[in-house]
C-alpha positions in Angstrom: -42.8 10.7 39.1 -41.2 7.2 38.9 -37.5 6.7 39.1 -35.9 5.6 35.8 -34.8 1.9 35.7 -32.6 -0.1 33.3 -34.5 -2.4 31.0 -33.3 -4.8 28.3 -34.8 -4.9 24.8 -34.3 -7.9 22.4 -33.5 -6.9 18.8 -33.0 -8.7 15.6 -29.4 -9.9 15.4 -27.2 -7.2 14.0 -29.8 -4.5 14.5 -28.6 -3.3 17.9 -27.0 0.0 16.6 -30.0 0.7 14.2 -32.4 0.2 17.2 -30.3 2.6 19.3 -30.3 5.2 16.6 -34.0 4.8 15.9 -34.9 5.1 19.7 -32.6 8.1 20.0 -34.5 9.8 17.0 -37.9 8.9 18.6 -36.7 10.5 21.9 -35.9 13.8 20.1 -38.9 13.8 17.9 -41.4 13.1 20.7 -39.5 15.1 23.3 -39.1 12.1 25.6 -35.7 13.2 26.9 -37.0 13.3 30.5 -38.4 9.7 30.2 -36.0 7.7 28.1 -32.6 8.9 29.5 -30.1 6.6 27.8 -29.9 3.9 25.2 -26.8 1.6 25.3 -25.3 -1.1 23.1 -22.5 -2.2 25.5 -19.3 -3.1 23.7 -15.9 -4.3 24.8 -12.7 -3.6 22.9 -11.1 -6.8 21.8 -7.7 -7.3 20.1 -8.0 -9.8 17.3 -4.9 -11.3 15.8 -5.1 -12.6 12.3 -2.0 -13.6 10.4 0.2 -12.1 13.1 -1.4 -8.7 12.8 -3.1 -7.1 15.8 -6.3 -5.2 15.2 -8.5 -3.6 17.9 -12.2 -4.1 17.2 -15.4 -3.5 19.3 -17.4 -6.6 20.1 -21.0 -6.3 21.5 -21.1 -7.6 25.0 -24.7 -8.7 24.5 -25.5 -9.3 20.8 -29.2 -9.1 20.1 -29.8 -6.8 23.1 -30.0 -3.1 23.8 -30.1 -1.5 27.3 -32.5 1.4 28.1 -32.4 3.7 31.1 -36.0 4.8 31.1 -39.2 5.5 33.1 -41.6 2.8 32.1 -45.1 4.1 31.1 -47.6 3.3 28.3 -46.0 6.0 26.0 -42.3 5.0 26.5 -43.3 1.2 26.3 -45.2 1.9 23.0 -42.3 3.9 21.5 -39.7 1.4 22.3 -41.8 -1.7 21.5 -42.8 -0.3 18.1 -39.2 0.7 17.1 -38.2 -1.2 14.0 -35.9 -4.1 14.8 -37.2 -4.5 18.4 -38.7 -7.9 19.1 -39.8 -7.1 22.7 -38.7 -6.3 26.2 -36.9 -8.9 28.2 -39.3 -10.3 30.9 -42.0 -12.9 31.4 -44.6 -12.7 28.5 -42.6 -9.6 27.2 -43.6 -7.6 30.3 -40.6 -5.4 31.0 -38.7 -6.3 34.1 -36.0 -3.8 35.2 -32.5 -4.9 35.8 -31.5 -5.0 39.5 -28.3 -3.3 40.6 -27.0 -6.8 41.3 -27.6 -7.9 37.8 -26.0 -4.8 36.4 -22.9 -5.4 38.6 -22.8 -9.1 37.7 -22.7 -8.2 34.0 -19.9 -5.8 34.7 -21.9 -2.8 33.7 -21.7 0.3 35.8 -24.1 2.6 34.0 -24.1 5.3 36.7 -20.4 5.9 36.0 -20.1 8.5 33.3 -16.3 8.4 33.5 -16.0 4.8 32.5 -12.6 3.1 33.0 -10.8 1.6 30.0 -12.5 -1.7 29.5 -10.4 -4.8 30.0 -9.1 -5.9 26.7 -9.4 -9.5 25.4 -7.3 -11.0 22.6 -9.0 -13.2 20.1 -7.0 -15.3 17.6 -8.1 -17.5 14.7 -5.9 -20.3 16.2 -7.1 -23.2 18.3 -5.8 -26.4 19.9 -4.5 -28.9 17.3 -3.7 -26.2 14.7 -0.3 -26.5 13.0 1.6 -23.2 13.3 4.9 -21.8 12.0 6.9 -19.6 14.3 7.8 -16.4 12.5 10.0 -14.5 15.0 11.7 -14.9 18.3 14.0 -17.6 19.6 12.0 -20.4 17.9 11.8 -18.7 14.4 11.3 -21.1 11.5 10.1 -24.0 13.7 6.8 -25.6 13.2 4.6 -27.2 15.9 1.1 -28.1 17.0 -0.8 -25.8 19.3 -1.5 -27.5 22.6 -3.3 -24.7 24.4 -4.4 -21.1 23.8 -4.2 -18.5 26.6 -6.2 -15.4 25.3 -5.7 -13.5 28.6 -1.9 -13.6 28.2 -1.9 -13.4 24.4 0.1 -16.7 24.1 -0.1 -20.2 22.9 1.7 -23.3 24.0 3.1 -25.1 21.1 4.7 -28.6 20.9 8.0 -28.3 19.1 10.2 -31.4 18.1 13.6 -30.9 19.8 16.2 -33.4 20.1 13.9 -36.1 18.9 11.1 -35.4 21.4 8.2 -33.0 21.8 8.8 -30.0 24.0 6.1 -27.5 25.1 7.0 -23.9 24.5 4.9 -20.7 25.3 4.9 -18.2 22.4 3.2 -14.9 21.8 0.3 -14.7 19.3 2.3 -12.2 17.3 5.2 -14.7 16.7 3.1 -17.4 15.0 1.2 -18.0 11.8 -1.3 -20.6 11.2 -0.4 -23.1 8.5 
């Protein structure tokens, strides 16, 4: 019997979780547990900051795609391809091409690792360069300035503040500012 490989299926946007659920149901109903081993919608935890409030949300790493660990044969191809919401396998002329281990590593996915480490967290804010902000806490409280740069990795922005008649760049946490 063939070794299972990882394949990528393209789905309608927003249907990734429905496709996963439907394929999981098909696996049970048709007793394909030994052929379709895993269905994944890879996500990453992201910290979003809106109006100074932190909220952890899950963002899909590959919107519009579902990963399948399966043995490719006529039956499994047919089941997956005819799942509602699936537009096709990724590959030339919709012929499924398995992911190489290098591709899996390049995408930061280690599907062999059942004990996944905590994913790196990203911080997203609804603030961009050029936005006017009000500083709501910290040493610069009640000052206003224009965002010069956003550093999502550090969770900070650089704001140009008017001090002593000239603009001075100050680094401030996302949590200490409000968009005006």
